[in-house]
C-alpha positions in Angstrom: 162.2 -89.9 12.1 165.4 -89.8 9.9 165.3 -90.1 6.2 168.6 -91.9 5.9 170.8 -93.7 8.5 174.4 -94.8 8.1 175.2 -98.2 9.7 178.7 -98.2 10.9 179.2 -101.9 11.5 179.2 -105.3 9.9 177.7 -108.8 10.2 174.5 -109.8 11.9 174.1 -106.5 13.8 174.4 -104.4 10.6 171.7 -106.6 9.0 169.5 -106.2 12.2 169.7 -102.4 12.1 169.2 -102.4 8.3 165.9 -104.3 8.7 164.7 -102.1 11.5 165.4 -99.0 9.3 163.5 -100.5 6.4 160.5 -101.3 8.6 160.5 -97.6 9.6 160.8 -96.4 6.1 164.3 -95.1 6.6 166.9 -95.5 3.8 170.2 -97.1 4.7 173.9 -96.6 4.0 176.2 -99.5 5.0 179.9 -98.8 5.2 182.2 -101.8 4.7 185.8 -103.0 4.4 187.1 -104.7 1.2 186.8 -108.1 3.0 183.0 -107.5 3.4 182.3 -106.3 -0.1 180.0 -109.3 -0.9 178.4 -109.6 2.5 174.7 -109.9 3.0 174.3 -106.4 4.5 176.1 -105.0 1.5 173.8 -106.8 -0.8 170.6 -105.5 0.9 171.5 -101.9 1.8 170.2 -99.0 -0.3 173.7 -97.5 -0.6 177.2 -98.7 0.3 180.6 -97.1 0.8 183.8 -99.0 1.0 185.9 -97.3 3.6 189.1 -99.3 3.8 190.9 -102.6 3.7 190.1 -105.6 5.9 192.0 -104.3 9.0 189.5 -102.8 11.5 191.8 -99.9 12.3 191.7 -98.8 8.7 188.0 -99.4 8.1 185.4 -100.0 10.9 187.4 -98.0 13.4 188.3 -95.2 11.0 186.1 -92.4 12.3 187.1 -89.9 9.6 186.2 -92.3 6.8 182.8 -93.1 8.3 181.9 -89.5 8.9 182.9 -88.6 5.3 180.8 -91.4 4.0 177.8 -90.1 5.9 178.4 -86.6 4.5 178.8 -87.9 0.9 175.6 -89.9 1.1 173.5 -87.4 3.0 172.9 -89.6 6.0 171.5 -87.8 9.0 172.3 -90.3 11.7 174.9 -93.0 12.4 173.9 -96.3 14.1 177.1 -97.9 15.4 175.6 -101.3 16.4 177.7 -103.0 19.0 181.5 -103.3 19.2 183.8 -101.1 17.1 182.9 -97.4 17.7 179.6 -98.0 19.5 181.0 -96.9 22.9 183.6 -94.4 21.6 182.7 -91.0 23.1 185.2 -89.3 20.8 183.4 -90.7 17.7 180.0 -89.6 19.1 181.4 -86.1 19.5 182.9 -86.1 16.0 179.5 -87.0 14.7 177.8 -84.1 16.6 180.4 -81.7 15.3 179.6 -82.8 11.7 175.8 -82.4 12.2 175.2 -86.2 12.5 173.0 -87.8 15.2 174.8 -90.6 16.9 172.4 -93.3 17.9 173.4 -93.6 21.6 173.9 -91.6 24.7 175.5 -88.1 24.8 179.3 -88.2 24.4 179.9 -86.9 28.0 177.8 -89.7 29.4 179.5 -92.3 27.3 182.9 -91.0 28.4 182.0 -91.2 32.0 180.6 -94.8 31.8 183.4 -96.1 29.5 185.8 -95.6 32.4 184.9 -98.4 34.7 186.4 -96.7 37.7 184.5 -93.5 37.1 181.3 -95.5 36.5 181.7 -97.3 39.8 182.1 -94.0 41.6 179.0 -92.5 39.9 176.9 -95.6 40.6 178.0 -95.7 44.2 176.8 -92.1 44.6 173.5 -93.2 43.0 173.1 -95.8 45.7 174.0 -98.9 43.7 175.9 -101.6 45.6 179.4 -102.3 44.5 181.5 -105.5 44.9 184.0 -105.1 47.8 187.1 -103.4 46.5 188.5 -100.1 45.4 186.2 -97.5 44.0 188.9 -95.7 42.2 192.1 -96.8 40.3 195.2 -98.0 42.1 198.5 -96.4 41.0 200.8 -98.9 42.6 201.0 -102.6 43.4 201.3 -101.8 47.1 197.9 -100.1 46.8 196.5 -103.2 45.2 197.9 -105.4 47.9 196.3 -103.2 50.6 192.9 -103.4 49.0 193.2 -107.2 48.5 194.2 -107.7 52.1 191.2 -105.7 53.2 188.6 -107.5 51.1 190.1 -111.0 51.0 191.2 -113.3 48.2 190.4 -114.2 45.5 190.4 -110.8 43.9 190.3 -109.6 40.3 192.5 -106.9 38.8 190.5 -105.0 36.1 191.4 -102.4 33.5 189.5 -99.2 34.0 189.2 -98.9 30.2 188.5 -102.6 29.8 185.7 -104.2 27.7 184.8 -107.2 25.7 185.9 -109.6 28.4 189.5 -108.3 28.2 191.8 -106.6 30.7 191.0 -108.8 33.7 193.2 -111.1 35.8 191.9 -113.3 38.7 194.4 -113.5 41.6 194.0 -116.2 44.3 196.8 -115.2 46.8 199.0 -112.3 47.8 202.1 -113.8 46.2 200.5 -113.7 42.8 199.2 -110.1 43.0 202.3 -108.0 42.1 203.0 -109.9 38.9 199.3 -109.9 38.0 199.0 -106.2 38.7 202.0 -105.4 36.4 200.8 -107.8 33.7 197.3 -106.4 33.6 198.5 -102.8 33.4 200.8 -103.7 30.5 198.0 -105.6 28.7 195.6 -102.7 29.3 198.0 -100.2 27.9 198.4 -102.3 24.7 194.7 -103.0 24.3 193.2 -99.7 25.4 196.0 -97.2 25.5 195.2 -96.8 29.2 197.0 -98.8 31.9 194.9 -97.8 35.0 193.5 -100.7 37.0 191.4 -101.3 40.1 190.9 -104.3 42.3 187.7 -105.9 43.6 186.7 -109.1 45.3 186.3 -112.0 42.8 182.9 -113.6 43.2 183.7 -117.1 41.9 180.2 -118.5 42.3 178.1 -115.6 41.3 175.5 -115.1 38.5 175.9 -112.5 35.9 172.5 -110.7 35.6 171.7 -107.6 33.6 168.8 -105.2 33.2 167.7 -103.6 29.9 166.8 -99.9 30.2 165.4 -97.4 27.7 165.7 -93.7 28.4 164.8 -90.7 26.3 166.1 -87.1 26.1 163.1 -85.8 28.1 163.9 -87.4 31.5 161.8 -90.5 31.0 163.0 -94.1 31.5 161.8 -97.6 31.8 163.4 -101.0 32.5 162.5 -104.1 30.5 163.3 -106.8 33.0 166.4 -109.0 33.5 168.6 -111.3 31.5 170.9 -114.0 32.9 174.3 -114.1 31.1 176.2 -116.5 33.4 177.2 -119.0 30.8 180.6 -117.5 29.8 184.0 -118.5 28.8 186.8 -115.9 29.4 184.1 -113.4 30.3 182.5 -113.8 26.9 178.8 -114.7 27.0 177.7 -117.9 25.2 174.0 -118.4 26.3 171.6 -115.8 27.6 168.0 -115.9 28.8 165.2 -113.6 29.9 164.0 -113.2 32.5 166.8 -114.3 34.9 165.6 -117.6 36.5 165.4 -118.8 40.1 165.7 -115.3 41.7 163.3 -114.0 44.3 160.8 -111.4 43.1 162.3 -108.9 45.6 165.7 -109.5 44.0 164.4 -108.9 40.5 162.7 -105.7 41.7 165.9 -104.5 43.4 167.9 -105.1 40.3 165.5 -103.4 37.9 164.9 -100.3 40.1 168.6 -99.9 40.8 169.5 -100.2 37.2 167.0 -97.5 36.1 167.9 -95.2 38.9 171.6 -95.5 38.0 171.0 -94.8 34.3 168.7 -91.8 34.9 171.2 -90.3 37.5 173.8 -89.8 34.8 171.5 -88.6 32.0 171.6 -91.7 30.0 169.6 -91.8 26.8 168.8 -94.7 24.4 169.1 -98.4 24.9 171.5 -99.5 27.7 172.3 -102.4 29.9 173.2 -102.3 33.5 175.1 -105.4 34.6 175.4 -106.9 38.1 176.9 -109.9 39.8 174.4 -111.7 42.1 175.9 -114.0 44.8 174.5 -117.0 46.5 172.7 -114.9 49.1 171.2 -112.8 46.2 173.2 -109.8 47.1 173.6 -107.6 44.0 176.9 -106.0 43.0 177.1 -103.4 40.2 179.6 -104.2 37.4 179.1 -101.7 34.5 176.7 -99.9 32.2 176.9 -100.7 28.5 175.9 -97.7 26.3 174.8 -99.7 23.2 172.5 -102.4 22.0 173.6 -105.8 23.4 174.3 -108.9 21.4 171.6 -110.6 23.5 168.9 -108.1 23.0 166.6 -110.6 21.1 165.6 -112.4 24.3 164.3 -109.2 25.8 162.4 -108.4 22.6 160.9 -111.9 22.6 159.5 -111.7 26.2 158.4 -108.0 26.0 157.3 -107.6 22.3 159.3 -104.4 22.2 161.6 -103.8 19.2 164.7 -102.3 20.9 166.3 -101.0 17.6 163.1 -99.3 16.7 163.1 -97.6 20.1 166.8 -96.6 19.7 166.0 -94.8 16.5 162.9 -93.1 17.8 164.8 -91.8 20.9 167.7 -90.6 18.8 165.3 -88.7 16.6 164.1 -86.9 19.7 160.8 -88.7 20.2 159.7 -89.2 23.9 159.5 -92.8 25.0 156.5 -94.5 23.5 156.2 -97.0 26.4 155.4 -96.5 30.1 156.6 -98.8 32.8 153.1 -100.1 33.4 153.0 -101.1 29.7 155.9 -103.5 30.1 154.9 -107.1 30.7 157.2 -110.2 30.5 155.5 -113.2 28.9 157.2 -116.6 28.9 160.9 -117.3 28.7 163.4 -116.7 25.9 166.8 -118.2 25.5 169.6 -117.3 23.1 172.7 -119.2 22.0 175.6 -117.5 20.2 176.9 -119.6 17.4 180.6 -118.7 17.0 183.0 -120.1 14.4 185.3 -121.5 17.0 186.6 -125.0 18.0 185.7 -125.8 21.6 188.1 -128.8 21.4 191.0 -126.3 20.9 190.2 -123.9 23.7 187.6 -122.1 21.4 190.3 -121.1 18.9 188.8 -119.3 15.8 187.9 -121.8 13.0 187.0 -119.6 10.0 186.5 -120.7 6.4 184.1 -120.8 3.5 180.6 -122.2 4.3 179.8 -125.0 1.9 176.6 -125.9 3.8 174.6 -123.4 5.8 171.0 -124.2 6.9 169.7 -122.3 9.9 166.9 -123.8 12.0 163.2 -122.9 11.8 160.0 -123.8 13.4 157.6 -122.1 15.8 158.9 -119.3 18.1 162.5 -119.7 16.7 164.5 -116.6 15.7 167.8 -116.7 13.9 169.9 -113.5 13.5 172.7 -114.2 11.0 174.6 -112.8 8.1 175.8 -116.2 6.9 174.8 -118.0 3.7 176.1 -120.8 1.5 179.4 -119.7 0.0 180.0 -117.0 2.6 183.7 -116.7 3.6 183.9 -116.3 7.4 186.7 -113.8 7.7 189.6 -114.3 10.1 189.9 -110.5 10.5 186.8 -110.0 12.7 184.9 -111.5 15.6 183.8 -115.1 15.2 180.1 -114.6 15.8 178.2 -116.1 12.9 174.6 -116.4 14.2 172.3 -116.1 17.2 169.6 -118.6 17.7 166.8 -117.3 20.1 163.7 -119.2 21.0 160.6 -118.5 23.1 158.3 -120.8 25.1 155.7 -120.4 27.9 158.2 -121.8 30.5 161.9 -122.3 30.9 162.0 -126.1 30.3 160.1 -125.6 27.1 162.5 -122.9 26.0 165.5 -125.0 26.7 164.1 -128.0 24.9 163.2 -125.8 21.9 166.7 -124.3 21.7 168.3 -127.8 21.9 166.0 -128.9 19.0 166.8 -125.8 17.0 170.6 -126.2 17.5 170.3 -129.8 16.4 168.8 -128.6 13.1 171.5 -126.0 12.5 173.8 -127.2 9.7 177.1 -125.4 9.3 180.0 -127.0 7.4 183.0 -126.1 5.3 186.7 -126.9 5.1 188.2 -126.3 8.6 185.0 -124.7 9.9 183.9 -125.6 13.4 181.3 -124.0 15.6 180.3 -123.8 19.3 177.0 -125.6 18.7 178.0 -129.0 20.2 179.4 -127.3 23.4 176.2 -125.2 23.7 174.0 -128.3 23.5 176.2 -129.8 26.3 175.5 -126.8 28.5 171.7 -127.1 27.8 171.8 -130.7 29.1 173.9 -129.9 32.2 171.9 -130.7 35.4 172.9 -127.6 37.2 172.0 -125.4 34.2 168.7 -127.1 33.8 167.9 -126.5 37.4 169.0 -122.8 37.1 171.7 -123.4 39.8 174.6 -122.5 37.5 177.0 -119.6 38.0 179.7 -117.9 35.9 181.9 -121.0 36.8 179.8 -123.4 34.8 181.9 -123.4 31.6 185.1 -123.7 33.5 183.6 -126.7 35.3 182.5 -128.4 32.1 186.0 -127.9 30.6 188.0 -129.0 33.7 188.8 -132.7 34.2 186.9 -134.3 37.1 190.1 -134.8 39.2 191.0 -131.2 38.9 187.5 -130.1 39.9 187.6 -132.3 43.1 190.9 -130.8 44.1 189.8 -127.2 43.7 189.1 -125.2 46.8 187.1 -122.0 46.7 187.2 -119.6 49.6 183.9 -118.2 50.9 182.8 -114.8 49.7 183.2 -112.2 52.4 180.4 -109.8 53.1 182.4 -106.6 53.2 181.9 -103.1 51.8 184.0 -101.2 49.3 187.2 -99.7 50.8 188.1 -96.0 50.6 188.7 -94.3 47.3 192.2 -94.4 45.9 192.5 -91.8 43.2 194.4 -92.3 40.0 195.1 -90.1 36.9 192.3 -89.8 34.3 193.2 -90.6 30.7 191.1 -90.8 27.5 189.7 -94.2 26.6 190.5 -95.4 23.0 188.4 -98.2 21.6 190.1 -101.6 21.2 190.5 -103.1 17.8 188.8 -106.4 18.5 185.1 -106.5 19.4 182.4 -109.1 19.9 180.1 -108.4 17.0 179.0 -107.3 13.5 179.5 -107.3 9.7 178.4 -104.5 7.2 177.9 -103.2 3.6 175.4 -101.9 1.1 174.3 -102.3 -2.5 175.1 -99.7 -5.2 178.6 -98.5 -4.1 179.1 -94.8 -3.7 182.5 -93.1 -4.0 185.0 -94.9 -1.8 186.3 -92.8 1.1 190.0 -92.8 1.7 191.1 -94.9 4.7 193.2 -92.1 6.2 192.3 -90.0 9.1 191.8 -90.0 12.9 190.3 -91.8 14.2 156.8 -104.3 34.1 158.8 -106.2 33.6 158.2 -109.4 35.7 154.9 -111.3 34.9 152.2 -109.8 36.9 
């Protein structure tokens, strides 16, 4: 195991990794921006390094400053958390070139999977089912129209380098497609430095189901069951649960086995998540592989008893997997709610500010991951995630009731501060959600006036296969500036680094 790990992130994920390191007897270095100098991870870390001002580009996305901080402090490994540089293959390669272990997959695996189009082609070869659409990117609007005509509307135009719920446009008819194609390419170029896009059939009434996998550098791998992440707004998850409810055992087995097969086929190592859409007929469609710890990882930990961050660190240190597939057992149900500092009444607009009151919930089988505290200033510079409340119970009804109780106890208040807690409690009481009949359309339905809902017409989903490959140029994939996560820092500041530089499973 490492003697010292640098945590290249902020917020609750920085604190989560810090605590895992401390439990393993590993010293920590937390890098931070000037805006996070008094954050909780900074207060608790063994060492800290201020790497730049508030702007992410000059701090948390500054690869040169982070690597120099690791060299100055003698850190042996870098844990990137989620968001920021966690899926940047260039950063992982820079770490390797400087003798640092990057806690994640090899750079070449990350590069292949970060490109959504390449990942689709690789998973198709591994036998994973894809949504109907183009396997490769589409260089012209005419190509996009041809694919859409073949698979049927509605379709979704996706950026090959997209992530974090961005770079996607739903198109419901041919007349809308050319403009949507052009707009999505332009937005992708601005956000990711890569304007390539592809088109696939939009599954309006599908469920978003993912599988947690763990793989080591010795060819071993296991899956840790499923999570349902269908409660989303603008493709950002709000509520997650494990295991995915109301799916046939055969479907759960298919998802888990396909996910592990796909991960092993590309030489994946570490903790990863393979994401799928599951339609009404329980047909599974591969979406992507995430090469990092997920925001929603606590629900898997609660139902398996496996600490995923511990396992990440052991695998990164070269240890063979400490778990076999037959060791993995899912017990009970866990549900997590993300508490974002946003105002649902204003289309989830950020609502940051100073926390005058902050009292997280407690009670049996209730876990709260947060970096918040009384007096904490929620910064407008970063993602709005303030806390995650995760609960466990023997069954789903008990877990939903426990989460509702916990959210009712959560006190967050300050000038201008609003949170998503009231909306989350509305979801928990929705009849379709309680019956596990919800899809990714749930939040849109709850936010849409009844008259508009009754007027909406959704075309049926066609049962068609992916169309032929349409190749496009391959370009490097820069990391976007805005991410859904984190908050860092340390304790006794070390020399500040200049901000210049380059960048089982089911119950048995």
